[in-house]
C-alpha positions as CSV (number, residue, x, y, z in Angstrom):
1,M,-50.3,-67.3,-34.7
2,T,-51.7,-69.7,-31.5
3,T,-49.6,-71.1,-28.8
4,H,-49.8,-74.5,-30.6
5,D,-48.4,-72.9,-33.7
6,A,-45.6,-71.3,-31.6
7,Q,-44.5,-74.1,-29.6
8,Y,-44.3,-76.1,-33.1
9,E,-42.3,-73.3,-34.5
10,A,-39.8,-73.2,-31.6
11,T,-39.5,-77.1,-31.4
12,E,-39.2,-77.6,-35.1
13,A,-36.4,-74.3,-34.6
14,H,-34.5,-76.4,-31.9
15,L,-34.7,-79.7,-33.8
16,R,-33.3,-78.1,-36.8
17,E,-29.9,-76.9,-34.5
18,M,-29.6,-80.8,-32.9
19,R,-30.0,-81.9,-36.9
20,D,-27.3,-79.7,-38.1
21,A,-24.9,-80.6,-35.3
22,L,-25.9,-84.4,-34.9
23,S,-25.7,-85.2,-38.7
24,G,-22.8,-86.5,-40.6
25,A,-24.6,-85.3,-44.0
26,A,-23.8,-81.7,-45.6
27,D,-27.9,-81.3,-46.1
28,G,-28.3,-82.5,-42.3
29,T,-30.0,-85.5,-43.5
30,N,-29.1,-89.4,-42.0
31,R,-28.2,-91.8,-45.0
32,D,-28.4,-94.9,-42.5
33,P,-31.8,-95.8,-42.2
34,E,-31.4,-96.5,-38.9
35,A,-30.4,-93.5,-38.1
36,Q,-32.8,-91.7,-39.0
37,A,-35.8,-94.0,-37.5
38,A,-33.9,-92.7,-34.1
39,W,-34.2,-89.4,-35.6
40,D,-37.8,-89.5,-36.6
41,R,-38.3,-91.0,-33.2
42,S,-36.9,-88.4,-31.3
43,V,-38.4,-85.7,-33.4
44,A,-42.2,-87.1,-32.4
45,A,-41.2,-87.2,-28.6
46,H,-39.9,-83.5,-29.1
47,H,-43.3,-82.5,-30.1
48,A,-44.9,-84.7,-28.1
49,L,-43.3,-83.1,-25.4
50,A,-44.0,-79.5,-26.2
51,A,-48.0,-81.1,-26.5
52,L,-48.5,-82.0,-22.8
53,P,-50.6,-80.2,-20.5
54,G,-48.9,-77.1,-19.0
55,V,-46.1,-77.9,-20.7
56,T,-44.5,-74.6,-22.5
57,T,-41.5,-75.0,-25.4
58,D,-41.2,-71.5,-27.0
59,A,-40.2,-69.0,-24.6
60,S,-36.9,-67.4,-24.5
61,E,-36.3,-66.6,-21.0
62,D,-32.9,-64.3,-20.0
63,I,-31.3,-66.5,-17.4
64,V,-28.4,-63.9,-15.2
65,I,-25.8,-66.6,-13.2
66,V,-23.5,-63.5,-11.0
67,L,-20.2,-65.3,-11.4
68,H,-18.0,-63.7,-8.2
69,P,-14.7,-64.8,-6.7
70,D,-14.8,-68.0,-4.9
71,F,-18.1,-69.0,-6.1
72,D,-19.1,-72.6,-5.4
73,T,-18.6,-74.8,-8.7
74,L,-21.5,-76.8,-8.1
75,D,-23.4,-73.8,-7.1
76,V,-23.1,-72.8,-10.7
77,L,-23.1,-75.9,-12.3
78,G,-25.6,-77.7,-10.9
79,P,-28.2,-75.6,-11.7
80,H,-27.1,-74.4,-15.0
81,Y,-27.5,-78.3,-15.8
82,F,-31.2,-77.8,-15.6
83,L,-31.9,-74.2,-16.9
84,S,-29.8,-74.6,-19.8
85,S,-32.2,-77.3,-20.8
86,M,-34.6,-75.4,-21.4
87,M,-35.3,-75.1,-24.8
88,G,-34.8,-71.3,-26.2
89,A,-32.9,-69.8,-22.4
90,N,-30.4,-67.6,-22.7
91,I,-27.7,-68.4,-20.2
92,H,-25.8,-65.3,-18.9
93,F,-22.9,-65.9,-16.6
94,A,-22.0,-62.0,-15.3
95,T,-19.0,-61.6,-13.6
96,T,-18.6,-59.0,-11.2
97,G,-15.1,-58.5,-12.5
98,E,-13.9,-57.8,-15.7
99,L,-15.1,-59.9,-18.9
100,D,-11.9,-60.6,-20.3
101,K,-10.8,-62.3,-17.1
102,P,-12.2,-66.2,-15.8
103,V,-13.7,-66.3,-12.7
104,R,-12.1,-69.0,-10.6
105,S,-14.5,-70.9,-8.3
106,A,-13.7,-71.9,-4.7
107,S,-12.1,-75.1,-6.3
108,G,-10.2,-73.9,-8.6
109,I,-12.3,-74.8,-11.8
110,P,-11.9,-70.9,-14.0
111,L,-15.5,-70.5,-15.9
112,Q,-15.4,-67.6,-19.1
113,P,-18.3,-64.7,-18.1
114,T,-20.3,-64.0,-21.1
115,T,-20.7,-60.7,-19.7
116,T,-20.6,-58.1,-16.9
117,L,-22.6,-57.7,-14.1
118,A,-23.2,-54.2,-15.3
119,D,-23.9,-54.9,-18.6
120,A,-26.2,-58.1,-17.9
121,P,-30.0,-58.3,-19.0
122,E,-31.6,-55.3,-16.9
123,A,-34.8,-57.4,-16.8
124,A,-34.0,-61.1,-16.1
125,T,-36.5,-63.7,-16.0
126,V,-34.1,-65.5,-13.6
127,L,-31.2,-63.6,-11.2
128,L,-29.2,-66.7,-9.4
129,V,-26.8,-65.5,-6.8
130,P,-24.5,-68.5,-5.9
131,G,-22.7,-69.1,-2.4
132,G,-19.1,-69.9,-2.3
133,D,-16.6,-67.4,0.2
134,T,-19.4,-64.7,-0.4
135,S,-17.5,-62.8,1.9
136,V,-15.8,-61.5,-1.4
137,L,-18.8,-60.0,-2.5
138,L,-19.7,-59.2,0.3
139,K,-17.2,-56.6,0.4
140,D,-17.8,-55.5,-3.3
141,Q,-20.4,-53.1,-2.7
142,T,-20.9,-51.8,-6.2
143,A,-21.5,-55.8,-6.9
144,I,-24.1,-55.6,-3.9
145,S,-25.8,-52.5,-4.9
146,R,-26.1,-53.7,-8.7
147,I,-28.0,-56.9,-7.5
148,R,-30.2,-54.9,-6.4
149,E,-31.0,-53.2,-9.3
150,L,-30.9,-56.2,-11.3
151,A,-33.5,-57.8,-8.8
152,A,-36.1,-54.7,-8.9
153,R,-36.4,-55.7,-12.6
154,A,-36.2,-59.3,-12.5
155,D,-39.1,-61.7,-12.8
156,L,-37.6,-64.8,-10.3
157,V,-34.4,-63.3,-7.7
158,T,-32.4,-66.6,-6.4
159,S,-30.0,-67.6,-4.7
160,V,-27.9,-71.1,-3.8
161,C,-25.8,-71.7,-0.4
162,T,-24.6,-68.9,1.2
163,G,-25.7,-66.6,-1.8
164,A,-28.3,-65.9,0.4
165,I,-26.3,-63.6,2.5
166,A,-25.9,-61.5,-0.5
167,L,-29.2,-61.1,-1.5
168,G,-29.9,-60.0,2.5
169,A,-26.8,-57.8,2.1
170,A,-29.0,-56.3,-0.8
171,G,-32.1,-56.3,1.4
172,L,-33.8,-58.4,-0.8
173,L,-34.7,-61.0,2.3
174,E,-36.7,-58.1,4.4
175,G,-40.0,-59.5,5.8
176,R,-39.0,-63.0,3.9
177,R,-39.0,-66.8,5.0
178,A,-35.5,-67.6,3.7
179,T,-32.8,-70.7,4.0
180,S,-29.4,-71.0,3.0
181,H,-26.2,-73.7,4.0
182,W,-27.3,-75.3,7.5
183,S,-23.9,-73.8,8.6
184,V,-25.0,-70.4,8.1
185,R,-29.0,-70.6,8.2
186,H,-29.3,-68.6,11.9
187,L,-27.5,-65.5,10.4
188,L,-30.6,-64.7,8.0
189,P,-32.4,-63.0,10.5
190,E,-29.5,-60.6,10.9
191,Y,-30.5,-59.5,7.1
192,G,-34.6,-59.3,7.8
193,A,-35.5,-62.8,7.3
194,T,-37.3,-65.7,8.8
195,A,-34.8,-69.0,8.3
196,V,-36.6,-72.1,7.4
197,D,-35.2,-75.4,7.3
198,E,-35.9,-76.3,3.7
199,R,-34.1,-77.0,0.6
200,V,-35.6,-75.0,-1.3
201,V,-37.8,-71.8,-0.3
202,A,-40.2,-69.6,-2.4
203,D,-41.9,-66.0,-0.6
204,G,-43.2,-64.4,-3.7
205,N,-41.0,-63.9,-6.6
206,V,-37.6,-64.8,-4.2
207,L,-36.4,-68.3,-4.5
208,T,-33.7,-69.4,-1.8
209,A,-32.5,-73.0,-1.8
210,A,-30.2,-74.3,1.1
211,G,-26.4,-75.9,0.5
212,V,-24.5,-76.4,-2.6
213,T,-26.5,-79.6,-3.6
214,A,-30.2,-78.3,-3.0
215,G,-29.6,-75.6,-6.4
216,M,-30.5,-78.5,-8.4
217,D,-33.9,-78.6,-6.5
218,L,-34.0,-75.4,-6.8
219,A,-33.1,-75.5,-10.7
220,L,-36.2,-77.9,-11.3
221,T,-38.4,-75.4,-9.1
222,I,-37.5,-72.8,-11.5
223,V,-38.4,-75.1,-14.8
224,G,-41.7,-76.2,-13.4
225,R,-43.0,-72.2,-12.9
226,L,-41.5,-71.1,-16.4
227,R,-42.0,-74.2,-18.3
228,G,-44.7,-76.3,-16.8
229,A,-44.3,-79.5,-13.5
230,Q,-44.5,-82.4,-16.9
231,Y,-41.1,-80.5,-18.6
232,A,-39.6,-79.9,-14.9
233,R,-40.7,-84.0,-14.6
234,F,-38.7,-84.9,-18.1
235,L,-35.7,-82.9,-17.0
236,E,-35.8,-84.6,-13.9
237,L,-35.9,-88.3,-15.0
238,G,-33.2,-87.6,-18.2
239,A,-31.0,-86.4,-15.7
240,E,-31.6,-89.9,-13.6
241,Y,-32.0,-86.6,-10.7
242,A,-32.8,-89.4,-7.8
243,P,-30.6,-88.7,-5.2
244,K,-29.8,-91.4,-2.1
245,P,-26.4,-90.2,-0.2
246,P,-24.3,-93.5,0.7
247,H,-23.4,-91.9,3.8
248,G,-26.8,-91.0,4.8
249,A,-25.3,-88.3,6.5
250,G,-26.5,-85.0,4.2
251,T,-28.2,-83.0,6.9
252,P,-27.4,-82.4,10.7
253,Q,-30.2,-84.4,11.8
254,T,-28.8,-87.3,9.7
255,A,-25.4,-86.8,11.0
256,D,-24.0,-88.3,13.6
257,P,-24.0,-85.2,16.5
258,D,-20.2,-85.0,16.9
259,L,-19.5,-84.9,13.0
260,T,-21.9,-82.4,12.9
261,A,-20.1,-80.4,15.8
262,L,-17.1,-81.0,13.9
263,A,-18.7,-79.7,10.6
264,R,-19.7,-76.5,12.5
265,D,-16.1,-75.3,13.7
266,F,-14.7,-76.4,10.4
267,F,-17.1,-73.9,9.0
268,A,-16.5,-71.4,12.0
269,P,-14.6,-68.7,9.9
270,V,-17.2,-68.4,6.8
271,E,-19.9,-68.0,9.6
272,H,-17.9,-65.5,11.0
273,S,-17.1,-63.4,8.1
274,L,-20.8,-63.1,6.8
275,R,-21.9,-61.9,10.1
276,R,-23.7,-58.8,9.5
277,R,-21.1,-55.7,10.0
């Protein structure tokens, strides 16, 4: 089977799932001519996307997203939006706790895990560690050890926000360039890394993202690596991902110095809890 044939079949399988989900007819067909015409356009567009240079649609990545107590909601759901949009990708929400217990985010939103960290796929395509109150995760040496084990066989080892500190605690940033939330980025050298002030930093197969919203930049970077730049551009367009912060204060460089100083004091307990002991 050629690559083209495999991509065609993968696209057709995805389309069948969509058709069955969207169609009101028992046999999966649309009875309304206008609805059928719209469906036909979508079918053609799916195949056109798969045929773009460099695009891959027949993959089936295993993506492990670690759910630890008090994770940041957007650190998980922002990347999940784009990563789950890769046709055929398998998302595994891996809890550091018990499988039957939802994991509550720092903002109080519970997410139901699909596996435990112990039972997560051993050779994941992507291992993603979100931030939040990462100090809780740092105290769980079993989880940190398991992250180290999974990282050894993962194709891409990634983090969002303070999740980079957990990678550092697992010994995964030694000698690498990395980033994290601006309020704790200066701690990265304590874990053997060179701190870099960028939204996403790639050093070999280790990709780290800055604070919270940078997780979406990370996810699109991952999509570009795994499925091709045009696929990533397509998802970026579909999500209308074109952030323009209304107040222009998203970084210490653009925010008022007094506001930055206030925020740094606000985050002081977090910064203290993430220092290497």
